[in-house]
Steps between C-alpha positions, in 0.01 A plus 500: 500500500623181660781285628592184313716200592613256240643168626630177349801273466559521127676815384355492149142468635561788748633720217195418288275582792661831566496587126130423470410700813707802405364497145147507643578779746669718237216451250521780242736703719865587447707228665812721515313754713301256710735210597785495750663159503740389775707189436831345589689451823585862566177695537377583851152498651516875567529569127193298426304679772622843378379415151164364624445821701574721191182632328472419120627747248281565189311170562219378715701253697850381578604132482783392727648149458732348755641164408663241723345624819588172678862620544406771747543428871283601787725796569454632146126481449362748764480791249298284256281374784430855606415597139249203469321629802413816302577453129483791258166483310664583165755218517474136382768314704605171346712279725658197341617190680849359469820492711333293773180510698391850601534573870188466717476874576471568128248219429284615799504862367402381157200308644394804693529717190282260307767429236386318189702173502573323173668158517668389178535145623288266286269271700617142539143386430304612191829584327325461167244769593783740583670418166173579315469832683847600394441397137161670481643823651734517200211494256539141392252210558601152600337155494517234770763294326735796465453581873603146587806519278602834647456381858716189444773701317501787755539287813616718789660759272198730468720785392551323163137540404498874419779474249321220319169698500681799349635272219159360435346849484761620257463183288122457486362837604238592761178310488654174369383183673813310602512127449764245606632497142545876513708475821717205421754667273585755762552269790857455618616288786226426755513695828588392851268282709426492873713251695196291600428421139832315482456312828136407414621353167776299673253383767268368217798313350460698174860502383441677166300782660756528781790550264308751295428707810863464618618646171254794526619579850866496416449650154261796472458493880876552532512297822842362595508122544573549870180703531303212348687263722392698805133472386534123471689464828229690686236289342654166595603625843129559573416151382767338708401706807172304516688168535449360849221745586136431577378723212184340372320784328575852362441668834747287687745525213467877502577507866816291458618700200393845614326577171136546380278195462476488120877477430535271805252263346702485175814419704312231696370339184848488349644358821240221489608418143877511568514387861786599718737269303412673166526845651844416644602369155390835343707694755796281406456581134484865585821482712686331214376754242608781730852363515499454126397864442794602720754309297480132602430414135612690194144522356321812387264633769200445267583133463534456875154654553341305222621168640393601845149601396455188288612275787268676749206473267571131436523447874161663545353291217624176658352616831159545338507147369 
């Protein structure tokens, strides 16, 4: 028997991870006899421990699931920490993240107990490989073009993938090799994108791409315009912070900005293209758009943001020339 920890930041991916693990642990057994599932804001650690310490009835093992363990404080976890020091051999304990970061006493106890940790967060790099793994696990096959389409559509919303896979399985059946043409009819609005995709597109002076990414962030990403504004303000504040300094390379820029060398180099490159005057102009555009969002102009928020992003990208483009 073992202790399991499932972590992540997307509820749908966490639910899928728990479902897959419990399905594997139950096997051919009777789930109603084997599984004790604790969920919601009211259950207590003591109840989980009592269940984990109870021998199985008419089965070989007992599976105890405790969801949202991040909500428990340091004063609440000692019974669970004590259990992890000597877990019952016939119990599979499945602890599920959520409700915040688990307290240190619990994470230390899990390490000592040799817990099997499963992260449901897709890797930022090799995202297409992760997509292929998810598709293949469903019984489908996928070609390279379809992987590329899925990665672009999914963006940061990895939780959207499983629903699409289920639709493809029900439509084409297991064993089918999925192509871009197979996928296209089932794609809705593209998913959210990371903030740096937007700022990179603006820095390149790519207005069309910048506006597309803005719509994805405020559409399927469900980001409020003021959240996008905060991203842009942070970006240009860093650029302007280099004005008047002796930053000559990524190391000195990183020291001034207090960030890692790679992002510092990107900020330095953009400062060189814009100069202090261009960076100040960008900050002025941001300030005016912020006022417009708060009622200075009777424009829709989406229009304010579109005009802002278009102006910033045009400013970046003129700086490049």
